[in-house]
C-alpha angles and dihedrals in degrees: 000000000000121000119237121247113260101241093185139345094233132058121258117236113218135173110232133191122232112254096012118123118237124186111214117208110243099178097058094227100100117118088210099063130216088021132066122261097175096266090130093069111127092022133093092253127100129186119258118235115228122186112178120216092211135030120247144082122324133177113234119202112250098176088065093219100093118135087216099049131208087028124067116253098178096265090129088076090069102035 
């Protein structure tokens, strides 16, 4: 299995709306981080759907190695 590209070594804070679908980039190649722009096409990666239950700020993983994807779990500190 291929490893994703580390897009950044810090999470990305984003304001999200309850009930709205967001597609988190899992490959790390998107130019629209932390969201998918289709750059994964032809690879084994697929975006991860995230639909928040509440509106507010969340921290999306940008190192692409989080065990709680698409949310940051601090893994970027060891990547």
